[in-house]
C-alpha positions, 0 to 999 in steps of 0.5 A, a space after each residue: 499498499 502507498 504511504 507517499 503524499 508527493 503527487 502520483 507520479 501514475 496520473 498520465 497527461 491526458 488524464 490531469 488535462 481532462 481533469 484541469 477542462 473540467 475542474 475550474 478554479 477552487 472558491 466556495 461556492 455558498 447556494 445550491 447550484 441550479 439544476 438547470 445550472 447542471 452541466 447533463 455529461 458531467 460527473 462530480 466526483 464527492 470526497 469527504 477529507 480530512 487528515 488523508 495526505 498518506 491516501 488521498 494522493 494516490 486515491 484522485 490519480 486511479 479515477 478513471 477519467 479516461 474512460 469516463 471519457 470514452 463513455 460521453 461523459 467530462 469530471 470532477 473531483 471535488 474534495 471537500 476539506 473537513 479541517 484537516 491539519 496536514 497537506 489534503 489539500 495540497 495533495 489534492 489541489 496538486 491533482 487536480 481536484 476542487 478543494 472546498 473547505 468545509 470547518 464545521 466536521 463531521 461526515 454528513 456535514 462534508 457530504 452535504 456542501 460537497 452536494 451545494 458545490 456538484 455542479 454535473 448532473 451524477 454524482 459519484 460519492 468516494 472514502 479518500 483513503 483507498 478503499 473503493 474502487 474507483 475503476 467501477 463507477 465509469 460502468 455504473 455511472 453507464 449503468 444510471 444513465 441507459 437502465 434510468 435508474 437514479 440511486 445505484 449503491 454499491 455492496 461490500 459485504 458480499 466480496 470482503 475477503 478476511 481482514 480489510 473489515 474487523 469482525 466488529 466492524 463487521 457484525 456492526 455493518 450487519 445489524 445497522 442494514 438489518 435493522 434498517 431493512 426490517 423497519 423501512 422495508 429497505 432495498 439494500 444489503 449495505 447500509 453503510 457502502 459510502 459509495 453510490 451514484 446518483 442523480 444530481 436533481 435527486 439532490 433537490 427532493 431528500 430531505 438531508 440532516 445528518 452530520 455526521 456517519 448516519 448520512 451513509 443510511 440517511 442518503 439511502 433512505 431519502 432514496 429507496 423508501 422515503 421517495 419510491 426511487 428507481 433504485 439499485 444495488 451492485 457488490 464491489 471489492 473493497 481495499 486496505 485503508 491507507 492512514 488510521 481511520 475516523 472512524 470512532 465504532 461505538 459512538 457513530 454506532 450508537 449514535 446511527 442507530 438513534 438515527 433509525 429510532 428517530 426517523 422510523 417514531 417520526 
């Protein structure tokens, strides 16, 4: 596993050029991009990041920009720096991402800010720690477009190999997913997965409030249960993390359980 913090040499000149064409100078946008201004052939890849200097360069380098282009899509990479104290923002900028700062800590806060900044008609999400396989994103966006879907979730659990996720985390994921399916007749088998592909217009109908890790289950509940959007789920290969995990298993697990309870009773 690479822990390099310099600009990755694996980004090709063509990929860098494509990223330059599809990303503008970084700057704060104070209001969401209006629906009519979203670019129909643009895919916005949104990544929250907190002290991810060990992985973020490689994560961005591995985004298959050329494969997106072959399928008729342009790409912008939006990194939401959630208060990093290392070189995360610097490295992300160097390799072509548009970096947005969100000072209010929290996974959900970072994503909600990123969604407001995204300019594309299609949104992909992934962590900045190299755990999610960005190489599958072009195929998922094409499927979303061609099959007229609204939201695709990814399932880490089906193809997971030993050691990638601790036994404790596996049990927690299974518990939260099982409760979600029972309480809300949820269609997804991995309610905590952090890679989603969806149409940006879906955000106009969603009511996303979670500031922390609960946003992962909240966005799926909005899409699959409340909005009854056209959804699908595909298995992916989940990978070993580069860098230190920011997940607090007990705290975040309890918060997610409480989120499910409040939502069910509301």
